[in-house]
C-alpha positions in Angstrom: 115.1 94.8 81.9 117.2 95.0 85.1 119.6 92.4 83.7 122.6 94.5 85.0 121.1 94.6 88.5 120.3 90.9 88.4 124.0 90.2 87.5 125.1 91.8 90.8 126.2 89.7 93.7 123.2 88.6 95.9 124.6 90.5 98.9 124.7 93.8 96.9 121.3 93.2 95.4 119.8 92.6 98.9 121.5 95.8 100.2 119.9 97.9 97.5 116.5 96.2 97.8 116.4 96.6 101.5 117.5 100.3 101.3 114.8 101.0 98.7 112.1 99.1 100.6 112.9 101.1 103.8 112.8 104.5 102.0 109.5 103.8 100.1 107.8 102.6 103.3 109.0 105.6 105.3 108.3 108.3 102.7 105.9 107.0 100.1 106.5 107.1 96.4 106.5 110.8 95.7 108.7 111.8 98.7 111.0 108.9 98.6 114.6 110.1 98.0 117.0 108.2 95.8 119.8 110.1 97.7 118.7 108.3 100.9 118.5 105.0 99.1 122.0 105.1 97.7 123.4 106.4 101.0 121.8 103.4 102.8 122.8 101.0 100.1 126.4 102.4 100.0 126.4 102.8 96.2 126.7 105.8 93.9 123.6 107.5 92.5 125.0 106.8 89.0 125.1 103.1 89.8 121.5 103.1 90.9 120.3 104.7 87.7 122.4 102.2 85.7 120.4 99.4 87.3 117.0 101.3 87.2 116.3 104.1 84.7 114.2 106.0 87.2 112.5 105.8 90.6 109.3 104.5 89.2 111.1 101.5 87.6 112.8 100.7 90.9 109.5 101.0 92.7 107.7 98.5 90.4 110.8 96.2 90.5 110.2 96.1 94.3 106.5 95.3 93.8 107.4 92.4 91.5 110.0 91.3 94.0 107.4 91.4 96.7 104.9 89.4 94.6 107.6 86.7 94.2 107.9 86.5 98.0 104.0 86.2 98.3 104.2 83.4 95.7 106.3 81.4 98.2 103.3 81.4 100.5 101.0 80.0 97.9 103.6 77.4 97.0 103.0 76.0 100.5 99.3 75.4 99.9 98.8 71.6 100.5 96.4 70.6 97.8 96.1 67.2 99.3 94.5 68.7 102.3 90.8 69.0 101.2 89.4 70.4 104.5 89.2 74.1 103.8 89.6 75.2 107.4 92.5 72.9 108.1 94.1 74.1 104.9 93.7 77.8 106.0 95.2 77.0 109.4 98.3 75.4 107.8 98.6 78.2 105.3 98.4 80.8 108.1 101.3 79.2 109.8 103.4 79.2 106.6 102.4 82.8 105.9 103.6 83.8 109.4 107.0 82.2 108.9 107.5 84.0 105.5 106.4 87.3 106.9 108.9 86.9 109.7 111.6 86.1 107.2 110.9 89.0 104.9 109.4 91.7 107.2 110.6 94.7 105.1 108.9 93.2 102.0 105.6 92.9 103.7 105.9 96.3 105.3 106.4 97.6 101.7 103.5 95.6 100.3 101.3 96.9 103.1 102.3 100.5 102.3 100.9 100.0 98.8 97.4 100.1 100.2 98.0 103.6 101.5 99.9 104.9 98.5 98.2 108.0 97.0 100.6 109.0 94.2 98.8 109.6 91.0 101.8 108.3 89.1 101.6 104.8 90.5 98.2 104.3 92.3 96.2 102.9 89.4 98.9 100.3 88.5 99.3 99.3 92.1 95.6 98.6 92.5 95.5 96.5 89.4 98.4 94.3 90.6 96.9 93.9 94.1 93.6 92.8 92.7 95.3 90.3 90.4 97.4 88.7 93.2 94.3 88.5 95.5 92.2 86.9 92.8 94.9 84.3 91.9 95.6 83.7 95.6 92.0 83.0 96.6 91.5 80.7 93.5 94.4 78.6 94.7 93.2 78.5 98.3 89.9 77.0 97.2 91.3 74.5 94.7 90.5 70.8 95.3 88.4 71.4 98.4 85.9 68.8 99.7 82.7 70.7 99.7 80.7 67.7 101.0 81.8 68.8 104.5 79.5 71.8 104.2 75.9 71.6 105.5 73.4 70.6 102.9 71.3 73.7 103.5 74.2 76.0 102.9 74.7 77.9 99.7 78.4 77.0 99.2 79.1 79.9 96.9 77.8 82.4 99.4 79.6 80.7 102.2 82.9 81.1 100.2 82.1 84.7 99.6 81.6 85.3 103.4 84.8 83.5 104.2 86.7 85.5 101.5 85.3 88.8 102.9 86.3 87.8 106.4 89.8 86.9 105.4 90.1 90.2 103.5 88.7 92.2 106.4 90.9 90.4 108.9 94.0 91.2 106.7 92.9 94.9 106.5 92.5 95.0 110.3 96.0 93.4 110.9 97.6 95.8 108.5 96.2 98.8 110.5 97.3 97.3 113.8 100.8 96.2 112.9 103.6 98.7 113.1 105.9 96.3 111.2 105.9 92.7 110.2 109.0 92.1 112.2 106.7 92.3 115.2 104.1 89.9 114.0 103.5 87.0 116.4 101.5 83.9 117.2 98.6 86.1 118.5 97.9 86.9 114.9 97.1 83.2 114.1 95.2 82.8 117.4 92.9 85.7 116.6 92.2 84.4 113.1 91.5 80.9 114.6 88.7 82.5 116.7 87.0 83.8 113.5 87.7 80.5 111.7 86.0 78.4 114.4 82.8 80.5 114.2 82.6 80.1 110.4 83.4 76.5 110.5 80.7 75.7 113.1 78.3 77.7 110.9 79.1 76.1 107.6 80.1 72.5 108.4 77.8 69.5 109.1 
């Protein structure tokens, strides 16, 4: 699937991807216009439907593309760093750099949370839940839990931390207009939450 598209020159692929990302972010799935996509990408409509059979296939190609970009973030997890909060701090910095490099991708992934189209909503939710589950599993891999206080239920502490990260992400999504505007203040705000949790959980 999409072998014809993948055989295109990288510059042309990027032009089509960016045009489609922009249109889906601005209009949502149902109202997104393939006419606007081909106009922005400077290709014919026939070419677009040679690469993708329909709008839905293009949409899910973009989701898969976005997930590959997210995977880059998790590839930067330093598993030799066993202090959970230091690991999160380092990961946050790497995440910021990736978000700055691919702002349109993260704008698109953010738009998935607000997508209400019956045609795609259920599939979207399944994919989001999967990537979150896999991501958190990798974040907590090879952590030194002896740093936690002896009277702390570690499993509950991890749940609290996970909920906090999730809620912080939701808050950031609502506040950000676009990921090309994301800055260091994003990391500083997270650090304020992280310090509270660390002082509560650690010895």
